[in-house]
C-alpha positions in Angstrom: -36.3 -3.6 -26.1 -35.3 -6.2 -28.5 -32.2 -4.0 -29.6 -30.9 -4.0 -25.9 -31.5 -7.8 -25.5 -29.5 -8.4 -28.9 -26.8 -6.3 -27.6 -26.5 -7.9 -24.2 -26.5 -11.3 -25.9 -23.8 -10.1 -28.3 -21.5 -8.8 -25.6 -22.4 -12.2 -23.5 -21.4 -14.1 -26.7 -17.9 -12.4 -27.2 -17.0 -13.1 -23.3 -17.5 -17.2 -23.9 -14.6 -19.5 -24.4 -14.3 -20.8 -28.0 -16.8 -23.7 -28.8 -19.3 -22.8 -26.2 -22.7 -21.8 -27.7 -24.8 -19.0 -26.3 -27.5 -20.3 -24.1 -25.8 -23.5 -23.5 -23.3 -21.8 -21.4 -25.9 -21.8 -18.6 -25.2 -25.5 -18.1 -21.6 -25.2 -18.2 -19.5 -25.5 -14.7 -18.5 -21.9 -13.9 -14.7 -22.7 -13.5 -14.9 -23.8 -17.1 -16.3 -20.7 -18.4 -14.1 -18.5 -16.3 -10.6 -19.9 -16.0 -9.0 -18.7 -12.9 -6.7 -15.8 -13.1 -2.9 -16.4 -13.7 -0.6 -16.0 -10.6 0.3 -12.6 -10.2 4.0 -12.8 -11.7 2.6 -14.3 -14.8 -0.3 -11.8 -15.2 0.8 -9.0 -17.6 -1.9 -6.5 -16.4 -0.8 -6.7 -12.8 3.1 -6.4 -13.9 1.8 -3.2 -15.8 0.3 -1.9 -12.5 3.4 -2.6 -10.5 5.7 -0.7 -13.1 3.1 2.1 -12.8 3.8 2.2 -9.0 7.6 2.1 -9.8 7.1 5.3 -11.5 5.1 7.1 -9.2 7.1 10.0 -7.6 5.2 9.6 -4.2 6.1 6.0 -3.9 9.6 6.6 -4.8 10.1 9.5 -2.5 8.8 7.4 0.3 11.0 4.6 -0.4 14.1 6.7 -0.8 13.5 8.0 2.9 15.2 4.7 3.9 17.5 4.3 1.0 20.2 6.5 2.3 22.9 5.7 0.0 20.6 5.6 -3.1 21.4 2.1 -4.1 17.8 1.3 -4.8 17.5 -1.1 -2.0 17.0 -1.0 1.9 18.2 -3.6 4.6 15.5 -6.1 5.4 16.1 -5.2 9.0 15.4 -1.6 8.5 12.0 -2.5 6.7 10.3 -2.0 10.0 10.7 1.9 9.8 9.3 1.9 6.2 6.5 -0.2 7.5 5.9 2.2 10.5 5.5 5.1 8.2 2.7 3.8 6.1 0.9 1.9 9.1 1.4 3.7 12.3 2.0 1.4 15.3 1.8 -1.7 13.4 1.5 -5.2 15.2 4.8 -6.9 15.6 3.3 -10.0 13.7 2.3 -7.8 11.0 5.8 -6.3 10.4 7.5 -9.9 10.4 4.9 -11.2 8.0 5.4 -8.0 5.6 9.3 -8.4 5.9 9.0 -12.1 5.0 6.7 -11.3 2.1 8.8 -8.5 0.8 12.0 -9.8 0.4 11.1 -12.3 -2.5 14.5 -13.2 -3.6 15.7 -13.9 0.2 18.7 -12.1 -0.4 18.2 -9.8 2.7 17.5 -6.7 0.8 14.2 -5.1 -0.5 14.5 -3.2 -3.6 11.7 -1.0 -5.1 10.3 -3.9 -7.3 9.8 -6.0 -4.3 8.4 -3.1 -2.6 5.7 -2.1 -5.2 4.9 -6.1 -6.0 3.8 -6.1 -2.3 1.9 -3.1 -2.3 0.0 -4.0 -5.6 -0.7 -7.6 -4.2 -1.8 -6.1 -1.1 -4.1 -3.4 -2.5 -5.9 -6.2 -4.6 -6.2 -8.4 -2.0 -8.4 -5.7 0.0 -11.3 -3.6 -0.9 -11.0 -0.1 -0.9 -13.3 0.0 2.3 -11.1 -2.5 4.1 -8.2 -0.3 3.2 -9.9 2.7 4.7 -10.8 0.9 7.8 -7.3 -0.3 8.6 -5.9 3.4 8.0 -8.9 4.6 10.3 -7.7 2.1 13.1 -4.0 3.1 12.8 -4.8 7.0 12.9 -7.2 6.2 15.9 -4.0 5.5 17.8 -2.9 9.3 17.7 -4.0 11.4 21.0 -5.1 14.4 19.1 -6.6 17.4 20.8 -10.3 18.6 20.2 -9.4 20.1 17.0 -7.9 16.8 15.8 -4.4 18.3 15.7 -1.5 16.8 17.0 2.1 18.3 17.9 5.5 17.0 17.3 6.0 15.0 20.5 2.6 13.1 19.6 4.1 12.2 16.2 7.3 11.1 17.8 5.2 8.8 20.4 3.6 7.0 17.6 6.5 6.7 15.5 8.9 5.7 17.9 6.9 3.4 20.2 9.2 0.5 21.2 6.3 -1.8 21.7 5.6 -1.9 18.1 8.7 -4.0 16.6 9.0 -1.0 13.9 9.8 2.1 15.7 11.6 4.6 13.6 15.2 5.4 14.6 16.2 8.9 15.5 17.7 9.2 12.1 14.7 7.6 10.3 12.3 10.0 12.2 14.3 13.0 11.7 14.2 12.3 7.6 10.2 11.8 8.0 9.9 15.1 9.7 11.8 16.8 7.0 9.9 15.2 4.4 6.8 16.4 6.1 8.1 20.0 5.9 8.9 19.3 2.1 5.0 18.7 1.8 4.1 21.8 4.0 3.7 20.1 7.2 5.8 21.7 9.8 5.9 21.6 13.6 8.3 24.5 13.7 8.0 26.8 16.6 5.5 24.6 18.4 3.1 24.3 15.6 0.5 21.6 15.2 -0.8 19.8 12.2 -4.4 18.0 11.7 -4.5 14.4 11.3 -6.2 15.0 8.2 -3.0 16.9 6.7 -0.9 14.0 7.8 -3.1 11.6 6.1 -2.9 13.4 3.0 0.9 12.5 2.9 1.9 10.5 0.2 3.2 7.7 1.9 -0.5 7.2 3.3 -2.3 8.3 0.0 -0.6 5.3 -1.6 -0.6 2.9 1.2 -1.7 -1.0 1.0 
């Protein structure tokens, strides 16, 4: 028991700021003992996580669907399509806010860096359960059959819903369907896929 107490004390002491004695720290204001975290763009750990996202092939593949010319950036006006892929049937206000937040340098384009910074900020701002609840609500919009399967027409209905403010264009939708096929999800000859299969696509497993 004494060893456990000593180990806990030693661990706690190491985490205290210089000049603060163990025991007396119970009387110190919490904000002095635990200084606020630096802004994300000044936090080296945050930046390391962003770099890891930038090198994640699944993130790159999702972004590349809209980076048709391979320039490494997409027009902010076309960003709605990318958001629509990640969050099916998003609210127009959500799309507008994401576009504003993503275009950090206000040059009218979103590059992979800006996209990954936003994704990391969003993932750190929400708990895993909150992220899952958001995704559950999005997928509840699909009208699946009794086996929780959808056909190509239902996927098109959701992805090209004009009321969302982020409907995929015909070209974007075609590229998304081809990307699904590359991941073994095909609607050929009237085939259906399950919502669980669709949700396993990289753009959803890496969603904010």
